[in-house]
N, C-alpha and C positions, 0 to 999 in steps of 0.2 A: 889451088882451085882456080879455074878459068872463068873469067867474066865475059858474058856475051850480050849482045844487043839484038833484040828480035822485034820486028814490026808486025803488029797484029791489029786486025780490024776492031773498031770500037765495040761493036756488039759481041764479038767473040771474047774480047777481054772482059766485058761486063759479065758474060755468062761464066767465064773461068773464075773471076773474082767471087761470084755467088757460090760456085762449086767449092772453092777454097774455104769460104766462110762457113758454109754448111758442114763441111768435113772437119772444121776446126784447125785448119792450117794457120800459122801465124805469119807466113810470108809466101810470096809467089815463088821464090827460088826452090823451096822444098817441094811445092806442088809440081813445078816443071820437072824437077829431078825424078819424082815418083812416076810421072807420066812417061818420061823417057825410059826409066828402068822397066816399066810394065811393057812398053812397046818392044824394047830389046828382048825381054824375056819371051814374049809371045812370038816374036820372029824366030828366036832360037828354038822354041818348041816346034814351030812349023817346019823349020829347015832341018831339024835333027830328030825325026820321028823315031829313029832307032837309038837315040841317046839314053842317058841315065838321068835320074833325078829323084826327087822326093815328091810326095803328094799327100793330100788329105781328101778322103772320100766321105762326104756326109750324106746320110739318107734317112728318111722317115718312112716307117713301115707299120703295118697293122700286124701286131703280134698274134692276133687271133686267126689270121690267114692260115689255112691248113698247111702244116709242115714248113711254113716259111722260115721260122727261126732256125730250124734244123738245116734247111737248104742254104741259108746265109752262112751258118757256121761251117758247113761242109765246103762251101766255096772258099772261105778264108783258109781252111785247112789245106785245100788243094793248092793254094797259093801262099803257103807258109813262108816261102822264101822272100816274098814281097812285104808281108804284113809285119810291121814293127809293133803296133799296139792297136787296141780297139777300146773305145769308151762307149758305154751303153747308158742311155738316159730313158727314164720312164716319163713320157709327156703326160699321159692320162691312162685310164684303165685299159684302153685298147691300142694305144699308139706309142711307139718307141722311136728314138733317134739314136743312130750309131754314127760314130766318127772313127774312121779307120786311117791310121797313119801308115803310109807305104813308102818303100824305097826299092829302087831297082831300075830295070829297063822300062822306059816310058811306054813302049808299045805293049809290054806285058801288064803294066799298071792300067793302061786304058782298056785292055781286054778284060781284066778283072773287074774294073768299074762297070763296063758295059754289061757283063754277066750279072752283077749284083743289081744294077738299076733295071734290068729287064725282067726281074723276078715279079710274078704276080703278087700284089700286095705292097710292093715298094711304091710309095706315092710320090715322093719328092727326092731328088738327089742332085748332087753337084760334085764334080771332081776339080780340085785346084792343084795344079802341078807347078813345080819349080825345077827347071833344068839344072843339071850339074855336070861335073866331070869326075871320072873314076881315077883315083891316084893309088898306085902301089908304093908303099913306103916301108923302109926298114928302120925299125927303132925298138927301143927297150920299153917294156911296161913294168913299172914297179921294180921290185927286187928280183932280178932274173938270176936264179941259182946256177944257170948254165953259162953265164958270161957272154952270151951272144944275142944278136938282134933277131927279131922275127919279122917277117913281112906281113903286112896287113893292107887290105883295100880300104880306102876312105873315099867317101863321096864328098866332093868339094863343091859348094854352091858359090857361083860367081855372079857379079852384077851384070 
């Protein structure tokens, strides 16, 4: 690990310390590391719009909205290659929250999220993305009766 020294204005440091305290950080170093990771991740997302990654799309919707649940399910089926899983929560009698885990091309993930969030009856939503790299590897899985490796694509998440 590398040690660095940084000069920061007093009022900015006080605000940062308050932020760290509010978030439960036990030291400044971890706070600085998290901010740097977040900035690098956001820059990577901006610079590589056609890259790959993982994402979580959370949205709240009115399940009484005419045909909305059906439209949302159809949208997920149309993008089955992106959808890893969906978790559905009942907030109250009329309101549901869904959390969709996605994997694939970030541009396709964003297009899927835009389509879902634009549906009438979807009240709130947010997409959180993490850029990655696609790696093709040859390796064995379990007891391979054929005695040879198989190629698989794996999404690797980097800092």
